[in-house]
VEXDO-908345 format. One record per residue (C-alpha): y, x, z; chain. Coordinates in Angstrom, 1 decimal. Each point is the difference from the previous one (the first is absolute). Layout:
<recs>
        Y        X        Z   chain
        Y        X        Z       A
...
</recs>
This chain:
<recs>
        Y        X        Z   chain
    -27.5    -24.8     -9.8       A
      0.9      3.3     -2.0       A
     -2.7      0.5     -2.8       A
     -0.6      3.6     -0.5       A
     -0.5      0.7     -3.9       A
     -1.7      3.4     -1.2       A
      1.1      1.0     -3.1       A
     -2.1      2.7     -2.7       A
      1.6      2.4     -2.4       A
      3.4      1.3     -0.7       A
      1.5     -0.6     -3.6       A
      2.4     -2.3     -0.4       A
     -2.0     -2.9     -0.4       A
     -0.8      0.3      3.3       A
      3.3      1.1      1.5       A
      1.0     -3.7     -1.5       A
     -2.2     -1.6      2.3       A
      0.8      2.0      3.0       A
      3.1     -1.6     -0.9       A
     -0.9     -3.8      0.0       A
     -2.1      0.6      3.2       A
      2.1      2.4      2.2       A
      2.3     -2.7      0.6       A
     -2.6     -2.6      1.9       A
     -2.5      2.1      1.5       A
     -1.1      3.1      1.2       A
     -1.0      2.1     -2.9       A
     -2.3      3.3     -0.2       A
     -0.2      1.8     -3.1       A
     -2.7      3.2     -1.0       A
     -0.1      1.4     -3.2       A
     -1.3      3.5     -1.4       A
      3.9      1.3     -0.7       A
      3.2     -1.4      2.6       A
      2.4     -1.8     -2.1       A
      3.9     -0.5      2.3       A
      0.3     -3.6     -0.7       A
     -3.2     -0.6      1.0       A
     -0.3      1.9      3.3       A
      4.0     -1.2      0.6       A
     -1.4     -3.5      0.3       A
     -3.3      0.9      1.7       A
     -0.5     -0.1      3.2       A
     -2.6      2.9     -0.5       A
     -0.8      1.7     -2.7       A
     -4.0      2.3     -0.4       A
      0.0      1.7     -2.9       A
     -3.5     -0.5     -1.3       A
     -2.2     -0.4     -3.0       A
      0.7     -3.4     -1.6       A
     -4.5      0.2     -0.7       A
     -0.4      1.4      3.4       A
     -1.1     -3.7      0.9       A
     -1.5      1.5      3.9       A
      3.6      1.4      0.6       A
      1.3     -3.0     -1.0       A
     -2.1     -2.3      2.3       A
      0.6      2.7      3.2       A
      3.4     -0.3     -0.8       A
      0.3     -4.0     -0.5       A
     -1.6      0.6      2.9       A
      1.6      2.2      2.1       A
      3.0     -2.2     -0.6       A
     -1.5     -3.2      1.1       A
      0.9     -2.2     -4.0       A
     -0.1     -3.4     -0.6       A
      0.1      0.3     -3.5       A
     -0.1      2.6     -2.6       A
      1.2      0.4     -3.6       A
     -0.8      2.4     -2.7       A
      1.8      1.0     -3.2       A
     -2.0      2.1     -1.4       A
     -2.7     -0.6     -2.4       A
     -1.6      3.7      1.0       A
     -0.1     -1.3      3.3       A
     -1.8     -3.5     -1.4       A
     -2.9      2.2     -1.7       A
     -0.5      1.7      2.8       A
     -1.0     -3.4      2.4       A
      3.3      0.5      2.2       A
      0.0     -3.3     -0.1       A
     -3.5     -0.6      1.2       A
      0.1      2.3      2.5       A
      2.9     -1.1      1.7       A
     -1.4     -3.9     -0.5       A
     -3.1      1.2      1.9       A
      2.2      1.5      2.6       A
      1.3     -3.7      0.2       A
      3.3      1.0     -0.9       A
      0.8     -2.7     -3.0       A
      0.9      2.0     -3.0       A
      2.5     -1.4     -2.5       A
     -1.6      1.4     -3.2       A
     -3.7     -0.7     -1.7       A
     -3.6      1.5      1.1       A
     -1.1      2.7     -2.1       A
     -2.3     -2.3     -2.0       A
      2.9     -2.5     -0.7       A
      2.4      2.9     -0.9       A
     -2.2      1.4     -2.7       A
      1.6     -2.6     -1.9       A
      2.8      3.0     -0.6       A
     -2.3      3.0      0.9       A
     -2.4     -0.7     -3.1       A
      1.1     -1.1     -3.0       A
     -3.5     -1.1     -2.0       A
     -0.7     -1.9      3.5       A
      3.7     -1.6     -0.7       A
     -1.0     -0.9     -3.7       A
     -3.6     -1.0      0.8       A
      1.8     -2.2      2.9       A
      1.8     -1.6     -1.8       A
     -2.4     -1.1     -2.7       A
     -2.8     -0.9      2.8       A
      2.6     -2.4      1.0       A
      1.9     -1.1     -2.9       A
      2.9      0.9      0.9       A
      3.1     -0.3     -2.9       A
      1.7      2.5     -1.0       A
     -2.9      2.8     -0.8       A
     -0.2      2.2     -2.6       A
     -2.2      1.0     -2.5       A
     -1.9      3.2      2.0       A
     -2.8      1.8      0.0       A
     -0.9      2.2      2.9       A
     -2.2      3.8     -0.3       A
     -1.2      2.4      2.4       A
     -0.2      2.7     -2.4       A
      3.3      1.4     -1.1       A
     -2.3      0.9     -3.2       A
     -0.6     -3.6     -1.4       A
      3.8     -0.6      1.6       A
      1.3      1.7     -2.8       A
     -2.0     -1.1     -2.7       A
      0.8     -3.4      0.6       A
      3.7      1.3      0.1       A
     -0.5      1.9     -3.4       A
     -2.1     -3.0     -1.4       A
      2.4     -2.6      0.8       A
      2.3     -2.1     -2.4       A
      3.2      0.0      1.9       A
      2.1      1.1      2.6       A
     -1.6      0.5      3.9       A
      0.7      0.6      3.2       A
     -1.7      2.8      1.7       A
     -0.8     -0.5      3.5       A
     -2.0      2.1      2.6       A
     -1.7     -1.3      2.6       A
      1.5      0.3      2.9       A
      3.4      0.9      2.6       A
      2.2      1.8     -2.7       A
      3.7     -0.7      1.7       A
      0.9     -1.7     -3.4       A
      0.1      3.2     -1.9       A
     -4.0     -0.5     -1.6       A
      0.6     -2.4     -2.8       A
      0.8      0.9     -3.2       A
      0.4     -2.5     -3.3       A
     -0.1      0.7     -3.7       A
      1.9     -0.8     -2.3       A
      3.2      0.5      2.7       A
     -0.8      3.2      2.7       A
     -2.5      2.1     -2.7       A
     -1.9     -0.1     -2.8       A
     -4.4     -1.3     -0.3       A
     -0.6      3.7     -0.7       A
      2.3      0.8      3.5       A
     -1.5     -3.0      1.8       A
     -3.9      1.0     -0.7       A
      1.3      4.2      0.9       A
      1.3     -1.3      3.7       A
     -2.9     -2.2      0.5       A
     -2.6      3.0     -0.9       A
      2.3      2.8      1.9       A
      0.8     -2.3      3.6       A
     -2.1      0.3      2.9       A
     -1.3     -3.5      0.0       A
     -3.2     -2.0     -1.7       A
      0.7     -3.2      0.7       A
      2.6     -2.0     -2.7       A
      1.1     -3.4     -0.6       A
      1.1      0.1     -3.4       A
      1.8     -3.5     -1.3       A
      2.6     -1.4     -2.2       A
      3.3      1.1     -0.4       A
      2.7     -2.5      1.5       A
      3.2     -0.9     -1.6       A
      2.8     -1.4      1.8       A
      1.9      0.8      3.0       A
     -1.2      0.9      3.3       A
      0.6     -2.2      3.1       A
     -1.3     -0.1      3.7       A
     -0.9     -2.9      2.2       A
     -0.6      0.6      4.0       A
     -1.7     -2.4      1.9       A
     -1.0      0.3      3.9       A
     -3.0     -1.3      0.0       A
     -2.3     -1.4      3.8       A
     -2.7     -2.1      0.4       A
      0.0     -1.3     -3.4       A
      3.9     -0.6     -0.1       A
      2.2      1.4     -2.7       A
      4.3      0.4      0.3       A
      0.7      1.7     -2.9       A
      4.0      1.5     -0.4       A
      2.2      0.8     -2.8       A
     -1.1      2.2     -3.2       A
      1.1      3.1     -0.3       A
     -0.1      2.7     -2.9       A
     -1.0      3.7      1.0       A
      0.8      2.5     -2.6       A
     -2.9      2.3      0.0       A
      1.0      3.2     -2.4       A
      2.3      2.3      1.0       A
      2.7      0.4     -2.3       A
      2.4     -2.0     -1.5       A
     -0.2     -2.5     -2.7       A
     -3.9     -0.4      1.3       A
     -0.7      3.8     -1.2       A
     -2.4      2.3      2.0       A
     -3.4      0.1      1.7       A
     -0.6     -2.4      2.3       A
      0.8      0.3      3.6       A
     -0.5     -2.2      3.7       A
      3.1     -2.2     -1.2       A
      3.3      1.4     -0.6       A
      1.5     -3.3      1.0       A
      0.0     -3.8     -0.5       A
      2.6     -2.9      0.7       A
      0.0     -3.5      0.4       A
      2.1     -2.9     -0.7       A
      1.5     -3.2      2.4       A
     -2.5     -2.6     -0.7       A
     -4.1      0.7      0.1       A
      0.3      1.0     -4.5       A
      0.9      2.6     -2.0       A
      2.4     -0.5     -1.9       A
     -2.6      0.4     -3.4       A
     -2.3     -2.3      1.4       A
     -0.2     -3.4      0.8       A
     -0.9     -2.7      2.9       A
     -3.4      0.2     -2.0       A
     -0.7      3.3     -0.2       A
      0.2      0.7      3.5       A
     -2.0     -3.3      1.2       A
     -2.5      1.9     -2.2       A
      0.2      2.7      2.0       A
     -0.2     -2.0      3.0       A
     -3.4     -2.0     -1.3       A
     -1.4      3.4     -0.5       A
      0.6      1.6      3.2       A
     -1.4     -3.4      1.8       A
     -3.4      0.4     -2.3       A
     -0.5      3.3      1.4       A
      0.8     -0.8      3.9       A
     -3.1     -3.5     -0.9       A
     -2.1      2.5     -0.8       A
      0.2      2.1      2.8       A
      0.6     -2.0      3.0       A
      0.4      2.5      2.6       A
      2.3      2.1     -1.6       A
      3.4      0.9      2.3       A
      3.1      1.6     -0.7       A
      2.4      0.7     -2.7       A
     -1.7     -0.9     -3.6       A
      1.9      1.2     -3.0       A
     -0.2     -0.9     -3.6       A
      1.0      2.0     -2.6       A
      0.2     -1.8     -3.3       A
      1.4      0.6     -3.8       A
      1.9     -2.9     -1.6       A
     -1.2     -0.1     -3.4       A
      1.2     -3.2     -2.5       A
     -3.2     -2.0      1.0       A
      0.7      0.1      4.3       A
     -0.8      3.1      2.5       A
     -2.7      1.7      0.3       A
     -1.8      2.3      2.4       A
      1.1      3.8      0.1       A
     -1.6      0.7      4.0       A
      0.1     -1.0      3.0       A
      1.3      2.3      3.1       A
     -1.6     -1.4      3.5       A
      3.5      0.8      1.8       A
      3.6     -0.1     -0.4       A
      1.4      1.5     -2.7       A
      2.2      3.3     -0.6       A
      2.7     -0.2     -1.0       A
     -0.3     -3.6      0.1       A
     -0.4     -1.0      4.3       A
      4.0      1.5     -0.8       A
      0.7     -3.1     -1.3       A
     -2.3     -2.4      1.4       A
      0.9      0.3      3.8       A
      3.5      0.5      0.1       A
      0.6     -2.9     -1.9       A
     -2.5     -2.0      2.4       A
      1.1     -2.1      2.7       A
     -2.6     -1.4      2.0       A
     -1.0      2.4      2.6       A
     -3.1      2.5     -1.5       A
     -1.6      0.2      4.0       A
      0.2     -4.4     -0.3       A
     -2.4      1.0     -3.8       A
     -2.4      2.7      2.3       A
     -0.3     -1.9      2.6       A
     -1.0     -3.8     -1.4       A
     -2.6      2.3     -2.1       A
     -1.1      1.1      3.2       A
      0.2     -2.8      1.9       A
     -1.7     -2.7     -2.5       A
      3.1     -1.9     -0.7       A
      1.6     -1.4     -3.2       A
      2.2      3.1     -1.4       A
      3.3     -0.6     -0.2       A
      1.9     -1.5     -3.1       A
      1.8      3.2     -1.3       A
      4.2     -0.1      0.1       A
      1.9      2.8     -2.5       A
      3.8      0.4      0.4       A
      0.1     -0.8     -3.8       A
      1.6      4.2     -0.2       A
     -1.1      2.0     -3.1       A
     -1.1      3.3      0.4       A
     -0.2      2.7     -1.7       A
     -1.9      3.4      1.7       A
      0.3      3.8     -1.5       A
     -1.8      2.7      0.8       A
      1.2      3.6      0.7       A
     -3.2      2.4     -1.0       A
     -0.3      4.0     -0.3       A
      0.8      1.7     -2.6       A
     -2.8      0.2     -2.1       A
     -1.8     -3.1      1.2       A
     -2.7     -1.1     -1.0       A
     -1.1      2.7     -1.6       A
      0.9      3.2      1.3       A
      1.8     -1.4      3.2       A
      2.8      2.4      2.4       A
     -2.1      0.1      2.9       A
      0.6      1.3      3.2       A
      3.7      0.2     -0.5       A
      2.6     -0.9      2.6       A
      2.4     -2.7      0.2       A
      2.8     -1.9      1.0       A
      0.6     -3.6      0.3       A
      3.2     -1.4      0.5       A
     -0.8     -3.5      1.3       A
      3.8     -1.2      0.2       A
      0.4      0.2     -3.7       A
     -1.8     -2.7     -1.3       A
      1.9     -2.3      1.1       A
     -1.3     -3.3      0.7       A
     -3.4      0.6     -2.3       A
     -2.5      0.6      2.2       A
     -2.0      3.5      0.6       A
     -3.6      0.6     -0.2       A
     -1.4      2.9      0.7       A
     -3.5      0.5     -1.7       A
     -1.8      3.4     -0.6       A
      1.6      2.3      2.0       A
     -0.9      1.7      3.0       A
      2.3      0.2      3.2       A
     -0.3      3.5      1.4       A
      1.4      2.0      3.4       A
      1.9      2.1     -2.6       A
      1.0     -2.8     -2.6       A
     -0.7     -2.9     -2.5       A
     -2.4      1.3     -2.9       A
     -1.7     -0.9     -3.6       A
     -3.3     -1.2     -0.7       A
     -1.2      0.2     -3.2       A
      0.3     -3.6     -0.2       A
      3.2     -2.8     -0.1       A
      2.6      1.4      3.1       A
      2.2     -2.6     -0.3       A
      1.5     -4.2     -1.0       A
      2.8     -2.1      0.8       A
      0.4     -3.4     -0.9       A
      2.9     -1.6     -0.8       A
      1.0     -4.4     -0.1       A
      2.2     -2.3     -1.5       A
      0.5     -3.3     -0.8       A
     -1.8      1.5     -3.7       A
     -2.0      2.6     -1.4       A
      3.0      1.8     -1.0       A
      1.9      0.2      2.9       A
     -3.1      1.1      2.1       A
     -0.2      2.6     -2.3       A
      3.6      1.2      0.5       A
     -0.7      0.1      3.5       A
     -3.2      2.1     -0.2       A
      2.1      2.2     -2.8       A
      2.6      0.5      2.7       A
     -2.5      0.8      2.6       A
     -1.5      3.0     -2.1       A
      3.9      1.4     -1.1       A
     -1.0      2.2      2.7       A
     -3.5      1.7     -1.4       A
      0.1      3.5     -0.3       A
     -1.6      1.6     -3.0       A
     -3.7      0.7      1.0       A
     -0.6     -3.5      0.0       A
     -1.0     -2.0     -3.7       A
      0.9     -4.1      0.3       A
     -0.8     -2.4     -2.6       A
      3.6     -1.5     -0.1       A
     -0.3     -2.5     -2.9       A
     -2.3     -1.8      2.2       A
      1.9     -3.5      0.5       A
      2.7      0.9     -2.4       A
      1.2     -3.2     -2.1       A
     -1.0      1.8     -3.3       A
     -3.7      0.4      1.2       A
     -0.4     -3.4      1.7       A
      1.4     -1.7     -3.1       A
     -2.5      2.9     -2.6       A
     -3.2     -2.6      2.1       A
      1.9     -2.6     -1.0       A
      0.3      0.5     -3.1       A
     -3.8      1.6      0.0       A
     -1.5     -3.9      1.3       A
      2.3     -1.5     -2.2       A
     -2.2      2.1     -3.0       A
     -2.8     -0.2      1.3       A
      0.3     -3.3      0.2       A
      1.0     -1.3     -3.3       A
      3.2     -1.0      1.6       A
</recs>
């Protein structure tokens, strides 16, 4: 019997999910934008807002979906998983209450403290911008300033790195949010571990390093992620096996404290001299990290979904052992003043052996157009990070001048700088 899977979301992450599912199931998709990569893999596509739970349930029932996968955090916050579950469509994604581990940063920190989950930095929460600003002004040291709620990866500011204390105070007072989390600045190297979770079971995937800053050399404003890389085993070159195991232990502790959690749990960590601390959790695949993980996953992703639905043990995961490097092409001016609404041409034949994933683009009757976010990504694969990076760069050779790319992601020089940084931090 062929499973019918509904995919919610229209970005690069969802294109990667679609590619991982379509070969083994009948795939239907819905999103606010028409992603041509997803549409080409689907038996049906419906243009609908990702937060419109009623419309999504209606579409799921019309296509007789057996399973659903939620891509974006906005849908989880809006209770789309709740609505689908309640309609009898098993959804691989947490209900809104469990998704607060991502969607409410104040809840996230208090949850970790209440359940003695390791890796929690020193923090305070505020429901007044004035009180948060006063705390930052008086704090002895540098801090991370986090608005409570979803900000698309662009809301956090760090003093001593991105801005001065005075500028942080102005940011808080001028911003649209009233609720804030202020926490100690974590210094080290960031990495991500994603896990498949159902019925209290956890299956973790290889570590990945994302690159949030817009420009080469880790300069410029934060973005949703300009690209990422993974290595041939579960660690990254600047990590030890013990670092990875400590991160997995944190994820397992969260699942122990959230016994009803199902879906992907993403832990973002800062690796310092004393091991990893938690930067944040996400309640879904990362974007771009899904594009590193799913192409290297040899276990059929559908097997994970059906085991979760049927209450069976989740399969042990097998990976190809390839390194991967993902690089995004984004509209000129992204993320501050992106050139949205521009008509673009993407030559799919030019990417060679690399994989192409469409992201925040919109396919219309008269062509393909940019939005205010990232346009498309390429993923190179190889026997080393250097080989994968060369594969990705070759695929980007035909990108036109209207796009910006961080070409340094995955390069030998940048990876070595991460190794050197951790060596210094550890006093080795």
